Every structure is written in structure tokens, then in C-alpha cells.
C-alpha positions as CSV (number, residue, x, y, z in Angstrom):
1,M,-6.9,-2.3,26.7
2,N,-3.4,-1.8,28.1
3,F,-0.3,-3.8,27.4
4,L,-0.9,-6.3,30.3
5,D,-4.5,-6.9,29.3
6,K,-3.3,-7.7,25.8
7,L,-0.5,-9.9,27.0
8,D,-3.0,-11.8,29.2
9,S,-5.4,-12.1,26.4
10,L,-2.8,-13.4,23.9
11,M,-1.5,-16.0,26.5
12,N,-5.1,-17.2,27.2
13,K,-5.8,-17.4,23.5
14,N,-2.7,-19.5,22.9
15,G,-3.2,-21.6,26.1
16,I,0.1,-20.7,27.6
17,N,1.4,-19.1,30.8
18,K,4.3,-16.8,31.6
19,N,6.7,-19.7,32.0
20,I,5.9,-21.2,28.6
21,L,5.9,-17.8,27.0
22,S,9.4,-17.2,28.4
23,K,10.7,-20.5,27.1
24,E,9.2,-20.3,23.6
25,S,9.8,-16.6,23.0
26,G,13.3,-16.4,24.4
27,I,12.4,-13.7,26.8
28,P,13.6,-14.3,30.4
29,Y,10.9,-15.2,32.8
30,T,11.9,-12.4,35.2
31,T,11.3,-9.9,32.5
32,I,7.8,-11.2,31.8
33,D,7.0,-11.5,35.5
34,G,8.5,-8.0,36.0
35,F,5.8,-6.5,33.7
36,Y,3.2,-7.5,36.3
37,K,5.2,-6.6,39.4
38,K,7.1,-3.5,38.3
39,G,5.2,-2.2,35.3
40,Y,6.0,-2.1,31.6
41,E,6.8,1.6,31.1
42,N,10.5,0.9,30.4
43,V,10.2,-2.3,28.4
44,K,12.9,-2.7,25.8
45,L,12.0,-2.5,22.1
46,S,13.8,-5.8,21.5
47,T,11.4,-7.5,24.1
48,I,8.3,-6.0,22.5
49,K,9.6,-7.2,19.0
50,K,10.0,-10.7,20.4
51,L,6.5,-10.7,21.8
52,A,5.0,-9.3,18.6
53,E,6.8,-12.0,16.5
54,Y,5.8,-14.8,18.9
55,F,2.2,-13.8,18.9
56,D,2.2,-12.8,15.2
57,T,1.0,-9.3,15.9
58,T,2.4,-5.8,15.6
59,L,4.3,-3.5,17.9
60,D,1.5,-1.0,17.6
61,Y,-1.1,-3.4,18.8
62,L,1.0,-4.3,21.9
63,M,2.0,-0.8,22.9
64,K,-0.9,1.5,21.9
65,D,-3.9,1.2,24.3
66,E,-6.4,2.5,21.7
67,I,-5.6,-0.3,19.2
68,T,-7.6,-3.4,20.1
69,D,-7.4,-5.4,16.8
70,M,-4.4,-7.7,17.0
71,N,-4.2,-7.7,13.2
72,Y,-3.9,-3.9,13.0
73,G,-1.3,-2.8,10.5
74,K,-0.5,-6.3,9.3
75,L,-0.5,-7.0,5.6
76,S,0.0,-10.7,4.9
77,D,2.5,-11.4,2.1
78,F,2.7,-7.7,1.3
79,K,6.2,-6.1,1.5
80,F,7.1,-2.5,0.6
81,N,10.6,-1.4,-0.6
82,Q,12.0,1.9,0.5
83,S,10.9,3.7,-2.7
84,E,7.3,2.6,-2.2
85,V,7.3,3.7,1.5
86,S,8.7,7.1,0.4
87,L,5.8,7.4,-2.1
88,I,3.2,6.5,0.5
89,I,4.6,9.1,2.9
90,K,4.5,11.8,0.2
91,Y,1.0,10.8,-0.9
92,R,-0.3,11.0,2.7
93,R,1.1,14.6,2.9
94,L,-0.9,15.8,-0.1
95,N,-4.2,17.7,0.2
96,E,-7.3,16.2,-1.4
97,S,-6.8,17.8,-4.7
98,G,-3.2,16.5,-4.9
99,K,-4.4,13.0,-4.0
100,D,-7.1,13.2,-6.7
101,M,-4.4,14.1,-9.2
102,V,-2.2,11.2,-8.2
103,N,-5.1,8.8,-8.3
104,M,-6.1,9.9,-11.8
105,V,-2.5,9.7,-13.1
106,L,-2.0,6.3,-11.5
107,E,-5.2,4.9,-13.0
108,K,-4.3,6.2,-16.5
109,E,-0.8,4.7,-16.3
110,Y,-2.2,1.4,-15.0
111,E,-4.6,1.3,-17.9
112,R,-1.9,2.2,-20.4
113,S,0.4,-0.5,-19.1
114,K,-2.4,-3.1,-19.4
115,I,-3.1,-2.0,-22.9
116,S,0.6,-2.1,-23.9
117,N,0.7,-5.6,-22.6
118,G,-2.0,-6.6,-25.0
119,N,-4.9,-6.9,-22.7
120,E,-7.9,-6.5,-25.1
121,E,-10.5,-6.5,-22.3
122,I,-9.0,-3.3,-20.8
123,A,-9.1,-1.7,-24.3
124,S,-12.8,-2.4,-24.6
125,E,-13.4,-1.1,-21.0
126,L,-11.6,2.1,-22.0
127,T,-13.8,2.5,-25.0
128,S,-16.9,2.3,-22.8
129,L,-15.2,4.7,-20.4
130,K,-14.6,7.0,-23.3
131,E,-18.2,7.2,-24.1
132,S,-19.2,7.9,-20.5
133,R,-16.5,9.9,-18.5
134,L,-13.5,11.0,-20.5
135,T,-12.8,14.7,-21.3
136,P,-11.7,15.7,-24.8
137,D,-8.1,15.8,-23.6
138,D,-8.5,12.3,-22.2
139,E,-9.9,11.1,-25.5
140,K,-6.8,12.5,-27.3
141,E,-4.5,10.7,-24.9
142,L,-6.5,7.5,-25.2
143,E,-6.2,7.6,-29.0
144,L,-2.4,8.1,-28.6
145,I,-2.3,5.1,-26.3
146,R,-4.3,3.0,-28.8
147,Q,-1.9,4.0,-31.6
148,E,1.0,3.0,-29.4
149,M,-0.6,-0.4,-28.7
150,L,-1.2,-1.0,-32.4
151,A,2.4,-0.1,-33.2
152,E,3.7,-2.6,-30.5
153,K,1.4,-5.3,-31.8
154,R,2.8,-4.9,-35.3
155,G,6.3,-5.3,-34.0
156,R,7.3,-1.7,-34.7
157,T,8.8,0.6,-32.2
158,S,6.3,3.2,-31.1
159,S,8.6,6.1,-31.8
160,A,6.0,7.8,-34.0
161,S,3.3,7.6,-31.4
162,T,5.8,8.5,-28.7
163,T,6.7,11.6,-30.7
164,A,3.0,12.4,-31.1
165,K,2.5,11.8,-27.4
166,D,5.4,14.0,-26.5
167,A,4.2,16.7,-28.8
168,Y,0.7,16.5,-27.3
169,S,2.2,16.8,-23.8
170,L,4.1,19.9,-24.8
171,E,1.3,21.7,-26.5
172,T,-1.4,20.8,-23.9
173,P,-0.5,21.4,-20.3
174,F,-1.7,18.7,-17.9
175,I,-4.7,20.0,-16.2
176,Y,-6.8,18.0,-13.8
177,K,-10.5,18.2,-14.6
178,R,-13.2,16.8,-12.3
179,N,-16.2,15.2,-14.0
């Protein structure tokens, strides 16, 4: 489906013609009509952006013939900051082993943060995980996390458990193990 097919489809779907599209999008009628008479190879990015915004779709959908889903690439109410985009780019460049490692660390940190926020349900889930899938190293780390959680609940700083955790990290190199 090329650009003109998509433009026709979007106008039909919205019950509008080139004239209404021109008035409502702020794109001159001659520009829109020119797509049909002269082609769209040299269309300005600003024009495509206006069309994408008007039809609530993406630039990719409008310009890439192979993309046929007008919602392609859209994430409703989901915004990324520059740091998050940088992490996504780095993640995509990793091989499968690297991605597995990142996923495992991310899951562990997510679980730790939920526990440190006092979420008892997650603590019990981790206990069941311990029984089924954790390695001995994971069990040691889980115990350190539990100690940290208890220290936080008692209102103490977790310097003792942090020290223990740091010592554990220094004496045991982080090695990814597949179960």
C-alpha cells in the first residue's frame, strides 16, 4: 500500500476530501493535489508530520509501503525520555546472551524494589520462586534482600545488609546461569 493509497483510505475513513483535509490540516490544497498529479517523492517532512498528526498515525505508516497498520509504532500515553531511548538502543544491539543477562538483572531489581517498598505478596512469590528456580547464588542474594527489607521495616538503615551485600558481590562474581 503506497502513500496515495493510504491517504485515500484515511480520507475515506474520515469522510473527507482533499479540500477539507487542506483546510483542517493546514496543508495547502495545491500541495495535497500535487501528490496526485506530480507524485510524492519530494514531499516535505513538515507536510508528512501534519498529515500524521491530523490522522493520528505515524510517519512510518504514511511513508513505508510495507507498513499497513495505521497504529504501527504508536504507544498511547507512553513517553520515553532520552535516557530510556538510549537504553533501548543499547539493548537492541546486544546478542541473545546479553539480552538474557539484562532481563535477569532487570527482573531481580524489579523484585527487590517491590520488596523494599513493603509488598508482601512479592516476597511470598519470591519464596515460591526460591523453591522452584533459584540457583544457590540467587538464594544468597534473596536472603540479603529479605534482611534489607526487614531492616527497612524496623526503621533502621540497611547499612549492615548493604555491607553484607557489597561483600557478597565482591567475593562472588556475577555469573549468569541458565536454569
